N, C-alpha and C positions, 0 to 999 in steps of 0.2 A: 586484921589489925595486928596480928603477931609479926607479920613481915615488916610493917612500918616500925614497930618497936625495935626489931632487930637492926634495921637500918639506922634508926636514931641512936641506938647503943653503940654501934660500930663507929658512927660519925663522932659521937662524943668521945670515945676512946682515942680515936685518931687525933681529934682536936686537943685533948689533954696531953697526948704525947708531943705534938708539935709545940704547944705552948711551953711545955717543960724544957724541951731542948733549946727553944729561943731564950728562955730565962737562964738556962745553963750557959749558953754562949755569952750572954751579957755579963753574967757572974765571972766567967773566965776572963773576959776583957777587963773588967773593973779591978779584979784582984791579981791580974797578970799571971794567970795559971793556964796558959795555952798548952794544950796537950793534943795528942792524936785524936782523942775523943771530941775535942773542940772542933777540929777540922771535919770530923765525920758529921757532927751536928750541923755545921755550916753547909756541908754538901747535901745533907738531907733536906734542909730548908730550901736550898737553891733548886734541888730536883723537884720538890713539891711545888715551888713557885712556877717552874717551867711547865709542869704538868697541869697546873690549874690555869695557866695562861692559854693553854691550847683548847680549853673547854668553851 
């Protein structure tokens, strides 16, 4: 059961990270604060989408 909890914890942390960067991207767009970090966040979301699409 410990392995399952570890997998759930890792999944939750990754999910929180991606939800945070998606909200950050939306915030930057609404308030016109586009920086290099915005583009990094967009790139990470795109890479995650490409990776999940291959599954």
